[in-house]
C-alpha positions in Angstrom: -48.4 -14.3 1.9 -44.7 -14.6 1.1 -43.8 -13.6 4.7 -46.2 -16.2 6.1 -44.7 -18.8 3.9 -41.2 -17.9 5.0 -42.2 -18.0 8.7 -43.7 -21.5 8.2 -40.6 -22.7 6.4 -38.3 -21.4 9.3 -40.6 -22.9 11.9 -40.8 -26.3 10.3 -37.2 -26.6 9.2 -34.8 -27.6 12.0 -31.7 -26.0 10.5 -33.4 -22.7 9.6 -35.0 -22.6 13.0 -31.7 -22.9 14.7 -30.1 -20.4 12.4 -32.9 -17.9 13.2 -32.4 -18.5 16.9 -28.7 -17.8 16.5 -29.3 -14.6 14.6 -31.8 -13.4 17.2 -29.4 -14.2 20.0 -26.6 -12.5 18.2 -28.6 -9.3 17.7 -29.7 -9.3 21.3 -26.2 -9.8 22.6 -25.0 -6.8 20.6 -27.7 -4.7 22.2 -27.0 -6.0 25.7 -23.2 -5.4 25.3 -23.8 -1.7 24.4 -26.3 -1.3 27.2 -23.9 -2.9 29.7 -21.2 -0.5 28.6 -23.4 2.5 29.3 -24.7 0.9 32.5 -21.1 0.5 33.8 -20.2 4.0 32.9 -23.3 6.0 34.0 -25.5 3.6 36.0 -24.9 4.9 39.5 -25.2 8.6 38.5 -28.4 8.0 36.5 -30.0 6.0 39.3 -29.1 8.7 41.9 -30.8 11.3 39.6 -33.9 9.2 39.3 -34.2 8.6 43.0 -34.0 12.4 43.7 -36.8 13.1 41.2 -39.1 10.3 42.5 -38.5 11.4 46.1 -39.3 15.0 45.2 -42.7 13.8 43.9 -43.2 11.6 47.0 -43.4 8.4 44.9 -42.7 5.3 46.9 -40.7 2.9 44.7 -38.7 -0.3 45.4 -36.0 -2.5 43.9 -37.3 -5.6 42.1 -36.1 -8.4 39.8 -32.5 -8.2 38.8 -31.8 -5.0 40.7 -33.1 -6.5 43.9 -31.2 -9.7 43.3 -28.0 -7.6 42.9 -28.6 -5.7 46.1 -29.4 -8.8 48.2 -26.9 -11.3 46.8 -24.0 -9.0 45.6 -24.6 -6.0 47.8 -24.5 -4.0 44.6 -25.2 -4.5 40.9 -25.1 -7.9 39.1 -22.0 -8.1 36.9 -23.9 -9.0 33.8 -26.8 -6.6 34.4 -27.6 -3.8 31.9 -30.6 -1.9 33.3 -32.5 -1.1 36.5 -35.8 -2.6 37.6 -38.0 -0.7 40.0 -41.5 -1.3 41.3 -44.2 1.3 41.8 -47.8 1.3 42.6 -50.0 1.8 39.6 -52.0 4.3 41.6 -48.9 6.6 41.7 -48.8 6.8 37.9 -49.7 10.1 36.4 -49.1 12.2 33.3 -47.6 14.8 35.6 -45.0 12.3 36.8 -44.2 11.3 33.3 -43.8 14.9 32.1 -41.6 15.7 35.2 -39.2 12.8 34.4 -39.0 13.8 30.7 -38.4 17.5 31.7 -35.4 16.3 33.7 -33.8 14.4 30.9 -35.4 10.9 31.2 -36.7 9.8 27.8 -39.8 7.7 27.8 -38.6 5.0 25.4 -41.7 2.8 25.3 -44.6 1.5 27.2 -46.8 -1.6 27.3 -50.5 -1.3 28.2 -53.4 -3.6 28.3 -56.1 -3.2 25.8 -58.5 -5.5 27.6 -60.3 -5.3 31.0 -57.3 -6.9 32.8 -55.1 -4.0 34.1 -51.4 -4.1 33.2 -48.9 -1.3 32.5 -45.1 -1.1 32.1 -42.8 1.7 31.0 -39.1 2.0 30.1 -37.2 5.3 30.6 -33.6 6.1 29.6 -31.0 8.6 30.5 -27.2 8.6 29.7 -27.8 5.4 27.7 -29.0 3.7 30.9 -32.5 2.0 30.9 -34.8 1.9 33.8 -37.9 -0.4 33.7 -40.9 0.8 35.7 -43.0 -2.2 36.8 -46.4 -0.9 38.0 -47.8 -3.1 40.8 -51.3 -3.9 42.0 -52.4 -5.5 45.3 -55.2 -7.2 47.2 -55.4 -8.5 50.8 -52.7 -11.2 50.5 -50.8 -10.6 47.2 -49.1 -8.0 45.2 -48.5 -8.5 41.5 -47.1 -6.9 38.3 -47.2 -8.0 34.7 -44.9 -8.6 31.8 -45.8 -8.5 28.1 -44.5 -11.1 25.7 -44.8 -12.9 22.4 -43.7 -16.4 21.5 -41.3 -16.8 18.6 -44.0 -18.1 16.3 -47.4 -17.1 17.6 -49.5 -17.1 14.5 -52.7 -17.1 16.5 -51.9 -13.6 17.8 -52.2 -10.4 15.8 -48.7 -9.1 14.9 -49.1 -5.9 17.0 -50.4 -7.7 20.2 -48.7 -9.1 23.2 -49.8 -11.7 25.7 -49.8 -10.7 29.4 -48.1 -12.7 32.1 -49.0 -12.1 35.7 -46.3 -12.4 38.4 -47.5 -12.3 42.0 -45.8 -12.4 45.4 -46.8 -12.8 49.0 -47.7 -9.3 50.4 -45.1 -7.7 52.7 -44.1 -4.3 54.0 -41.4 -2.3 52.3 -38.3 -1.4 54.3 -35.8 1.3 53.6 -32.2 0.5 52.6 -29.2 2.3 51.0 -28.4 1.2 47.5 -25.8 3.0 45.3 -25.7 6.0 47.7 -29.5 6.4 47.6 -32.2 5.6 50.0 -34.6 3.2 48.4 -37.1 0.5 49.5 -37.1 -3.3 49.1 -39.7 -5.9 50.1 -39.2 -7.0 53.7 -39.5 -10.6 52.5 -36.9 -10.1 49.8 -35.4 -13.6 50.0 -38.9 -15.2 49.7 -39.6 -12.8 46.8 -36.4 -13.8 45.0 -37.1 -17.5 45.4 -40.5 -17.0 43.9 -38.8 -15.6 40.8 -35.5 -17.4 40.4 -36.1 -20.6 42.3 -34.3 -22.1 45.4 -30.9 -21.6 43.8 -31.2 -17.8 43.4 -28.1 -17.3 45.5 -26.0 -19.0 42.8 -25.1 -16.6 39.9 -26.5 -17.7 36.6 -25.6 -15.2 33.8 -27.6 -17.4 31.3 -30.8 -17.0 33.2 -33.7 -16.9 30.7 -36.2 -14.3 31.8 -38.7 -15.5 29.3 -38.8 -19.0 30.7 -37.4 -18.3 34.2 -39.9 -16.8 36.6 -41.5 -19.5 38.7 -44.4 -17.4 39.9 -46.1 -16.5 36.6 -49.2 -17.4 34.7 -50.5 -16.1 31.4 -53.8 -14.4 31.7 -56.4 -15.8 29.3 -57.9 -13.3 26.9 -55.7 -10.4 28.1 -53.7 -8.6 25.5 -51.5 -5.5 25.4 -49.9 -3.2 22.9 -46.4 -1.7 22.7 -46.1 2.1 22.0 -42.7 3.4 21.1 -41.9 7.0 21.8 -38.3 7.2 20.8 -36.5 5.3 18.1 -32.7 5.1 18.3 
């Protein structure tokens, strides 16, 4: 009861709402700064190790989101980036793959999964302090898509342990092989079209303040689709 009253007070008081936003941003920036330090120190080595393991298991994966943007626009890693984003087919997920990665030093930090009929799944692994987000993809004749899980700041209509699911789709295309950070990987053959769908027509212009929550252009929230977060490792 007290917690709900405080939430209402913060939501309805302009000064407190701004103060709360500042606090959340401060906490997030501290986490990002630490992640960026680890990423700069061990990112390339960690990514190479991951590629070797996925290739040993014949898992086809590709660069997506910020990692793809870094490759296409910067021919490397975005200066302000702090993790890797890779795409995989959901049909390639297995407990065997999960256990193989864990056996080789990649901690499964957390995963999101749908609890409704709409299929959605996402995992985050970590090694050497470097995070890798696994975005599992689905497809039909003309589109491929993945999903992100989110909560609005004050979403009183949603149970506290649930997340809404946002679908992000792209025109279907073949994958082509490239070399990224000394490793052979895949990217969508329509990478520039893909990036424009996410970041808009100005994707070639660096924007360190890009807001992922409000940024993707190709997204829609799926009605009556919800997911849960499961943490496996607490720092």
